C-alpha positions in Angstrom: -39.3 175.7 25.1 -38.1 175.1 21.3 -35.9 171.9 22.8 -39.0 170.9 24.4 -41.3 170.7 21.5 -38.9 169.1 19.6 -38.8 166.5 22.3 -42.6 166.2 22.3 -42.3 166.0 18.5 -40.1 163.3 18.7 -42.5 161.2 21.7 -44.9 161.8 18.8 -43.6 160.4 16.4 -42.0 157.2 18.0 -45.6 156.6 19.8 -46.8 155.6 16.1 -44.2 152.6 16.8 -46.5 151.2 19.7 -48.3 148.5 19.0 -52.3 148.7 19.1 -52.6 146.0 22.5 -50.5 148.9 24.6 -51.5 152.0 23.2 -55.1 152.3 25.0 -52.9 152.2 28.7 -50.9 155.5 28.5 -48.7 154.0 31.0 -48.1 150.5 28.9 -47.8 152.7 26.0 -45.4 155.0 27.2 -42.7 152.1 28.4 -43.3 150.5 25.0 -42.3 154.3 23.4 -39.1 154.6 25.4 -37.8 151.2 25.1 -38.5 152.0 21.6 -37.1 155.2 21.5 -33.8 154.1 23.3 -33.0 151.1 21.2 -34.0 152.5 17.9 -31.4 155.7 18.3 -28.8 154.3 20.4 -28.5 151.4 18.3 -28.3 153.3 15.0 -26.0 156.1 16.7 -23.2 153.4 17.9 -23.8 151.5 14.3 -22.8 154.4 12.8 -20.2 155.4 15.1 -18.1 152.2 15.9 -17.2 152.1 12.1 -16.5 155.6 11.8 -13.7 154.8 14.8 -12.4 151.6 13.3 -11.9 153.9 10.1 -10.1 156.4 11.6 -7.8 154.2 13.5 -6.7 152.2 10.7 -6.2 148.8 9.0 -8.3 146.2 9.1 -11.2 145.2 11.5 -10.8 142.2 13.2 -12.5 139.1 13.6 -14.0 140.1 16.9 -14.5 143.7 15.9 -16.7 142.8 12.9 -18.7 140.5 15.8 -19.2 143.4 18.0 -20.6 145.4 14.6 -22.8 143.1 13.7 -24.1 143.0 17.5 -24.8 146.2 17.8 -27.9 145.6 15.1 -29.2 143.5 18.1 -31.1 147.0 20.1 -32.5 148.1 16.5 -33.7 144.5 15.6 -35.4 144.1 19.5 -37.2 148.0 18.9 -38.6 146.3 15.9 -39.7 142.9 17.5 -41.5 145.3 20.0 -43.2 146.9 17.3 -44.3 144.3 16.1 -45.2 142.2 18.3 -45.7 144.2 21.8 -44.2 141.6 23.5 -42.0 143.6 25.9 -40.9 141.1 28.4 -39.2 138.9 25.4 -37.9 142.2 24.1 -36.0 143.1 27.8 -35.2 139.7 27.5 -33.4 139.9 24.1 -31.8 143.7 25.4 -30.5 142.3 28.5 -28.8 139.3 26.6 -27.6 141.4 24.3 -26.2 144.1 26.1 -24.8 141.0 28.7 -23.2 139.5 25.3 -21.5 143.0 24.1 -20.2 143.4 27.5 -18.7 140.0 27.8 -17.2 140.0 24.1 -15.2 143.6 25.1 -14.4 142.2 28.2 -13.0 138.8 26.9 -10.4 141.1 25.1 -10.0 143.9 26.9 -8.8 142.5 30.8 -11.3 140.2 31.5 -12.6 140.9 34.9 -10.4 144.4 35.5 -11.9 145.3 32.1 -13.7 149.0 31.3 -17.0 147.3 30.1 -17.8 145.5 33.4 -19.2 149.4 34.6 -22.5 148.4 32.5 -23.2 144.9 34.1 -25.2 146.9 37.1 -27.4 148.9 33.8 -28.8 145.3 32.8 -31.1 145.4 36.0 -31.8 148.9 36.2 -33.1 148.6 32.7 -34.8 145.4 33.2 -36.8 147.5 36.2 -38.3 149.9 33.6 -40.4 146.8 32.1 -42.6 146.7 35.2 -41.8 142.9 35.4 -40.1 140.3 38.4 -39.5 138.1 35.7 -37.4 140.3 33.6 -35.6 141.8 36.4 -34.4 138.5 37.6 -33.8 137.1 34.3 -31.4 140.4 33.7 -29.5 139.5 37.0 -29.3 136.1 35.8 -27.7 137.6 32.5 -25.7 139.5 34.4 -23.9 136.7 36.9 -23.7 134.5 33.9 -21.3 137.3 31.8 -19.1 137.4 35.7 -19.2 133.6 35.0 -18.1 133.4 31.5 -15.2 135.9 32.1 -14.0 133.7 35.3 -13.9 130.6 32.9 -12.4 133.0 30.2 -9.5 133.9 32.6 -9.0 130.9 34.3 -8.3 129.2 30.7 -5.6 132.0 30.8 -6.3 133.9 27.7 -4.1 136.8 26.2 -7.1 139.0 25.9 -8.5 138.2 29.8 -5.9 138.5 31.3 -4.1 141.7 30.0 -4.4 145.2 31.9 -7.3 147.7 30.9 -6.4 150.3 29.4 -7.2 154.3 31.6 -8.3 155.9 28.9 -11.0 153.4 27.9 -12.1 153.0 31.3 -12.4 156.9 31.3 -14.3 156.3 28.4 -16.6 153.2 29.4 -17.7 155.5 32.3 -18.8 158.0 31.0 -20.7 156.2 28.1 -22.2 154.2 31.2 -23.2 157.4 32.6 -24.7 159.0 29.6 -27.1 155.5 29.0 -28.0 155.4 32.8 -29.4 159.3 32.2 -31.2 157.5 29.0 -32.5 155.1 31.7 -33.4 158.1 34.1 -35.1 159.9 31.4 -37.3 156.9 30.5 -38.2 156.2 34.1 -39.2 159.9 34.2 -41.6 159.1 31.2 -42.8 156.7 32.8 -43.7 157.9 36.3 -45.0 160.9 34.2 -47.3 158.7 32.6 -48.4 157.0 36.2 -48.7 160.3 37.3 -51.2 161.3 34.8 -53.0 158.1 35.2 -53.6 158.5 38.8 -54.6 161.8 38.2 -57.5 160.0 35.8 -58.5 157.6 38.6 -58.9 160.3 41.4 -61.3 162.3 38.5 -63.3 159.1 37.8 -63.7 158.8 41.7 -64.8 162.4 42.1 -67.6 162.0 39.6 -68.9 159.2 40.8 -68.5 159.7 44.9 -69.4 163.4 44.4 -73.1 162.6 43.4 -73.6 160.4 46.6 -74.2 161.6 50.2 -72.1 159.2 51.8 -68.6 159.8 52.6 -66.3 157.9 49.9 -62.1 156.9 51.0 -59.3 155.4 49.4 -56.5 154.3 51.6 -53.2 153.4 50.5 -51.7 149.5 51.9 -50.6 151.9 55.5 -53.9 153.1 55.7 -53.5 156.7 55.2 -56.3 158.2 53.0 -55.4 159.3 49.3 -58.9 160.2 48.2 -62.0 161.8 49.8 -65.5 162.6 48.6 -66.7 166.3 48.8 -69.6 164.1 51.4 -67.2 164.6 54.2 -68.8 168.0 54.9 -72.1 166.0 55.2 -71.1 163.4 57.5 -68.2 164.7 59.9 -68.1 168.1 59.2 -65.3 168.9 58.0 -63.4 169.4 54.5 -62.3 166.7 52.1 -58.7 167.5 52.2 -58.6 167.8 55.9 -59.1 163.8 55.6 -56.2 163.2 53.6 -53.2 161.1 55.4 -54.0 160.7 58.7 -57.0 163.0 59.0 -59.9 160.4 59.4 -57.4 158.4 61.7 -57.2 161.2 63.8 -61.0 162.5 64.0 -62.2 158.5 65.3 -62.7 157.8 68.8 -59.9 156.6 70.6 -61.6 153.9 71.9 -63.0 152.6 68.6 -58.8 152.5 66.8 -58.4 149.2 67.3 -61.9 148.3 65.3 -61.1 151.2 62.6 -57.0 149.6 61.5 -58.5 146.4 62.5 -61.5 146.9 59.1 -58.8 148.4 57.1 -56.1 145.3 57.6 -58.6 142.4 56.4 -59.7 144.8 53.6 -55.8 145.2 52.8 -55.9 140.9 52.9 -58.2 140.8 50.4 -61.4 140.6 52.5 -64.3 142.4 52.7 -64.8 143.9 56.7 -66.9 147.0 58.1 -67.3 148.3 61.6 -69.0 150.7 63.8 -67.2 153.4 64.7 -67.2 156.8 66.5 -66.1 159.9 64.6 -65.2 163.6 65.8 -68.0 165.8 63.8 -66.8 169.6 63.6 -70.1 171.7 64.7 -70.2 175.2 63.2 -70.3 178.1 66.1 -69.6 175.4 68.8 -69.0 177.3 72.0 -65.5 177.6 73.2 -64.5 175.0 75.2 -67.3 172.8 74.3 -66.3 169.1 74.9 -65.8 167.5 71.3 -69.0 166.1 69.5 -68.7 162.5 68.0 -70.9 161.2 65.7 -71.4 156.9 65.2 -71.1 155.7 61.4 -71.1 152.4 60.0 -67.7 152.0 57.7 -67.5 149.2 55.0 -64.4 148.5 53.2 -63.7 145.9 50.5 -60.5 145.5 48.3 -59.6 147.7 45.1 -60.5 145.5 42.6 -57.4 147.2 40.4 -53.9 145.2 39.9 -52.4 148.0 39.8 -53.7 149.0 43.4 -52.8 145.7 45.0 -53.1 146.4 49.5 -55.7 149.5 48.3 -58.8 149.5 50.2 -62.3 151.4 49.5 -64.4 152.5 52.2 -67.9 153.7 52.3 -68.8 155.5 55.5 -72.3 156.5 56.3 -74.1 158.2 59.6 -75.3 155.1 61.7 -79.2 154.4 61.0 -80.0 155.0 65.0 -77.4 156.9 66.1 -77.4 160.9 66.7 -74.4 163.2 66.5 -74.1 163.7 70.7 -70.9 165.4 72.5 -68.8 163.1 74.5 -70.3 163.2 77.1 -72.3 160.6 79.5 -75.5 160.1 78.8 -78.5 161.0 81.2 -81.7 159.6 82.9 -83.6 161.7 80.0 -81.7 160.2 77.1 -83.9 158.1 74.7 -83.8 156.6 71.0 -85.5 158.1 68.4 -89.1 157.1 68.0 -90.4 153.8 66.5 -91.8 155.4 63.3 -88.5 157.7 62.6 -86.1 154.8 62.9 -88.1 153.2 60.7 -88.5 155.0 58.3 -84.3 155.7 58.4 -84.1 152.2 58.1 -86.1 151.9 55.1 -84.3 154.8 53.5 -80.9 153.3 54.6 -82.1 150.0 53.2 -83.1 151.3 50.1 -80.0 153.0 49.6 -77.7 149.5 50.4 -79.9 148.4 47.0 -79.4 151.4 44.7 -75.5 150.8 45.9 -76.0 147.3 44.8 -77.1 147.9 41.8 -75.5 150.7 40.9 -72.2 148.6 41.2 -74.2 146.1 38.7 -74.9 149.1 36.4 -71.6 150.2 36.1 -69.8 147.1 36.3 -71.8 145.2 33.6 -71.0 147.9 30.5 -67.8 148.6 31.9 -67.2 144.6 31.1 -68.4 144.8 28.2 -66.6 147.5 26.8 -63.2 146.4 28.2 -64.7 142.4 26.9 -65.0 143.6 23.4 -62.1 146.1 22.7 -60.1 143.6 24.2 -61.2 141.4 21.2 -60.6 144.0 18.6 -56.9 144.9 19.7 -55.9 141.0 19.4 -52.9 140.2 17.5 -55.2 137.7 16.0 -58.2 140.1 14.9 -57.0 139.1 11.4 -58.8 135.8 11.4 -62.3 137.7 12.8 -64.8 138.6 9.8 -66.0 141.7 9.3 -69.5 140.9 10.4 -68.4 139.8 14.1 -65.7 142.9 14.1 -68.9 145.2 13.5 -70.7 143.2 15.9 -68.2 144.2 19.0 -68.3 147.2 17.7 -72.2 147.7 17.8 -71.6 146.3 21.7 -69.0 148.8 22.2 -71.2 151.3 21.2 -74.4 150.1 22.9 -72.7 149.7 26.4 -71.0 153.5 26.5 -74.6 154.8 25.6 -75.5 152.8 28.8 -73.1 153.7 31.1 -74.1 157.2 30.2 -77.4 156.7 30.9 -76.5 155.4 34.1 -74.4 158.8 34.8 -77.0 161.1 33.3 -79.6 159.4 35.1 -77.2 160.1 38.8 -76.9 163.9 38.0 -80.2 164.5 37.1 -81.4 163.2 40.0 -78.7 165.1 41.9 -79.5 168.4 40.2 -83.7 167.9 41.1 -82.8 167.1 45.2 -80.5 170.0 45.1 -83.0 172.3 43.9 -80.4 173.0 41.1 -82.5 172.0 38.4 -84.3 175.0 36.6 -86.8 174.9 33.5 -88.5 177.0 31.4 -92.4 176.9 30.3 -93.3 177.4 26.9 -96.7 177.0 24.7 -96.3 173.5 23.0 -98.5 170.8 21.6 -98.5 167.5 23.6 -99.1 165.3 20.1 -95.8 165.6 18.6 -93.8 165.5 21.7 -95.9 161.7 22.1 -95.5 161.3 18.3 -91.8 161.6 18.9 -91.3 160.2 22.0 -93.3 156.4 20.2 -90.6 156.8 17.1 -87.6 157.0 19.7 -89.1 153.5 21.0 -90.8 151.8 17.9 -87.7 149.5 17.2 -87.0 148.5 21.1 -90.8 147.7 21.1 -90.4 145.6 17.9 -87.5 144.0 19.1 -88.9 143.3 22.0 -92.4 142.4 20.5 -94.3 144.8 22.3 -97.1 147.1 20.5 -96.9 150.5 21.1 -100.7 152.3 20.8 -101.5 156.2 21.0 -104.7 157.3 22.0 -104.2 161.6 22.1 -107.0 163.2 21.1 -106.4 166.3 18.6 -108.4 168.8 20.2 -106.0 168.2 23.9 -105.4 172.3 24.2 -101.6 173.0 24.4 -99.8 173.1 27.4 -97.7 175.5 29.2 -94.4 173.8 31.0 -91.4 172.8 29.7 -90.8 170.8 26.7 -87.8 169.0 27.2 -89.1 168.3 30.9 -92.1 166.8 29.1 -90.4 164.3 26.7 -88.0 163.3 29.3 -91.5 162.3 31.7 -92.5 160.2 28.8 -89.3 158.8 27.8 -88.9 157.1 31.2 -92.3 156.3 31.7 -92.3 154.1 27.9 -88.6 152.9 28.7 -90.1 151.3 31.7 -93.2 150.0 30.5 -91.1 148.1 27.2 -88.8 147.0 29.4 -91.0 145.0 31.7 -93.6 144.5 29.6 -93.2 140.5 28.2 -93.5 139.2 24.0 -96.7 139.8 23.1 -97.8 142.5 25.1 -98.8 146.1 24.8 -98.1 149.6 26.1 -100.6 152.3 25.7 -100.0 156.1 26.0 -103.1 158.5 26.3 -103.9 161.7 27.2 -107.1 163.7 28.2 -108.3 167.1 29.8 -109.4 167.1 32.9 -109.7 170.7 34.0 -107.4 173.0 34.9 -104.7 170.0 33.9 -103.9 167.5 31.5 -104.0 163.6 32.5 -101.0 161.7 31.0 -101.6 157.5 31.2 -98.9 155.2 30.4 -100.4 151.6 30.6 -98.5 147.9 30.5 -99.3 145.0 30.4 -96.4 144.0 32.1 -95.1 142.0 34.9 -97.1 144.6 37.7 -95.6 146.0 41.1 -96.5 143.9 44.7 -98.9 146.2 46.9 -96.5 146.2 49.5 -93.6 148.5 46.9 -96.0 150.5 45.3 -96.1 153.3 48.0 -92.3 154.1 47.7 -92.3 154.1 44.2 -90.6 156.9 42.3 -88.7 157.5 46.0 -84.8 157.9 45.1 -83.0 154.3 44.9 -86.1 152.6 45.0 -86.5 149.0 43.3 -89.4 147.1 43.2 -86.5 144.3 42.8 -82.7 144.1 43.1 -80.2 141.3 43.0 -77.3 141.1 41.1 -79.0 138.7 39.3 -82.3 140.5 38.8 -83.6 140.3 35.5 -84.5 143.9 34.4 -81.6 146.4 34.5 -81.8 150.2 36.0 -80.8 151.9 38.4 -83.8 152.8 40.0 -83.6 156.3 39.1 -85.6 156.6 36.5 -89.2 157.1 38.0 -87.3 159.1 40.8 -86.2 161.9 37.7 -90.1 161.9 36.7 -91.4 162.2 40.1 -89.2 165.3 40.5 -90.0 166.9 36.7 -93.5 166.8 37.6 -93.2 167.9 41.5 -91.2 171.3 39.5 -94.3 171.7 37.7 -96.6 171.0 41.1 -98.4 168.3 39.0 -99.3 165.0 40.2 -97.6 161.2 40.1 -99.8 158.3 40.9 -99.4 154.2 40.4 -101.8 151.9 40.0 -100.7 148.3 39.6 -101.3 144.5 40.1 -99.3 141.6 39.8 -99.3 139.6 36.4 -101.7 142.3 34.8 -99.4 145.5 34.3 -98.8 149.1 35.6 -100.3 152.4 34.8 -98.2 155.6 35.5 -100.7 158.6 35.8 -99.5 161.7 35.2 -101.6 165.6 35.9 -99.3 168.4 34.4 -101.2 171.7 34.8 -102.1 173.1 31.3 -100.8 176.7 32.2 -97.9 176.8 34.5 -95.9 180.1 32.8 -95.4 181.2 36.9 -92.2 178.7 36.7 -90.6 180.2 34.3 -86.7 180.7 35.8 -83.6 182.4 34.5 -81.3 181.2 33.1 -82.8 177.8 31.9 -80.9 174.5 32.5 -81.4 172.2 29.3 -83.1 168.7 30.4 -81.5 166.8 28.0 -77.8 167.5 26.1 -79.0 167.2 21.9 -77.4 163.7 21.5 -80.0 162.5 24.6 -82.9 163.4 22.8 -82.7 160.2 20.7 -82.2 157.7 23.2 -84.4 156.2 26.0 -83.3 157.1 30.0 -82.9 154.2 31.8 -84.8 153.1 34.9 
C-alpha cells in the first residue's frame, strides 16, 4: 500500500507538468503525464549514471563519450518541451530521433551491425504506439530504418568501431537495460489503458443517465455488431434485463427471417449512413405456459453512426415497438385476426410522432449547449489566450456557465417528468400566502424580461386567502408558465399574472401577448413530449416538457389546467388549485426544486 501511495504521489506531482490543452482529456493527460515522467526520470538517471561510469573507469573521456553525455540531455529537453507546448507528436518525433541517434552512435563504436545497442531499435516503435498517432509510428519506423542504413554505411566504409566484435558482457547489460526500458513502456501503456477504461465507464454512465429516462430501448454496438450497452427499457420492450442483451444477446432474440435486415441496418450505420429496419424480436412473457410457442414483438430499429472520434464504426440504435403491431405468439394468423381499431391506431401514431419530435428537439437541446461549452472552453484553453483581452475571456466564461445551466435544466425537466409519470413525485401541503410566491417569481424573471423588452404585470389582490398546497410545486408551476410566456412574447409585449378566489379554489392566470398557439395544437398542449412547433431551426428553445411538468404538478393537487390562445394574439394559461388540500400530504416528502434551481427558470 505504501508503494502504491508513493507511485500515486509521484503521478500527482508530474500531473502539474501536463499542458493545459491536454489536462481536460483524461486519456490525453495520461499520455502526456507518462511521457514526461519517463523522459525526465530516465534522462536524469542516465545523465547521472553515465558520468559515474566514466569516473570509475578512469582516464579522460573520449570525444564520442562526451557526445553521448550531451545526447543524454535530449530526453529531459523533450519532456520540458512537451510540458511547455503540449505537442505530443513532436515530442515523440524528437524522442525517436534522439534514441535512434544514441543507438547509431553507440553501435558505431561497438561492433556496428553486431553491436549490443541494436536490441534497442524495436523499442522505437513500441514507444511510438503510446502516442496514439499513426504518423508517429511510421516516423519511428523510418528513424529505425535510417539507423540501420547508417550502420550499413559505416560497416561498408570499414571504420574500426563498426567492424569490431561486440563484448559479451555489454550484450548482457544492454539486454537488461532494454528489458527495463520495455517494462517502463508497459507501465506507461497500462496507465493509458486505465485512463481509457475510466473514460469508457464515464461514457456508459452518461448513456445510462439519458437512456434510463426513455421508454425506448437504446443500444450501442461495436463494429462487430456486439452490444456494448443496453438501456433499462429492455424490460419494457422485450421483457428481459439489459445485461441479457450484451454481446450476441440481442442478435439471438431477432427472428431468424429478420436477421439479414438487422445486420444490414447495423452495417450501413457502421459505414456512416443512418438506416432503419422493422424486425421481430423474441419477447419474454411472464408466466407463459410450459411448451408455449415463443412470442415476438414487431419493433422499429433506427441506427446511426456514433459521432465520437474514438468510436469509429460504432453504432447507436433506438428500438421501439412498432405503432401498428402487437406482441403475438409465433403461430399462423387466423381469420378472426384484425388490426387495432382506427381511433386507437390514430392515438398511437400521434404519440409516436410526438415522441419522434421530442427526440429530434432533445438532440438539439443537448447538443447546442454542449457545443457551446466545448467551443468556448477550447478557446480559453488555446495557447494564444494571452492575446485575448480580459473582457472577452469573462464573456466566454459567462457563456460556458449559461450553457451549463441550460443543460442542467434540460436534464432536470426530463427527470421531473419521469418522476411524475412513475408516481414517485411526492408533495407536502402547507398553508402559505400566494402573493410572496408571485413576487419572488417576478423578481426571478425581471432581468430576463428587461432583456427581452417584455413588461411584467401582477394583479394579485391583498385579500386572497392562503393556499394549502405544496409551496415549491406552486412556485415551479409559476416559473414554467412565466418562462414560456416571456420566451414566446416579442419585444414590447406584456406578460400578466393574476389570481382571484373562485368558490373552493384559486384561479391563476398567466397571459401574454405573444405568438399564440394554433387551434389544432391546443388539445395537445401539456402532453408529454409535445411542442407546438418542432424543428432543428425552430426559433425557440425548449424540450416540450415544461407544460407537461406543470400539468403533472396540477394533477397531483387535483387541480384544473386550461389553455386559451389565438395565433398572433397571445396565450392565456388558466390554473385552478384547491384552496385546501391538506389530505395530499405524503411522507417522506420529495423536494421539488434543489436550492440552486430556485434561482433559475425551468425551460419549457
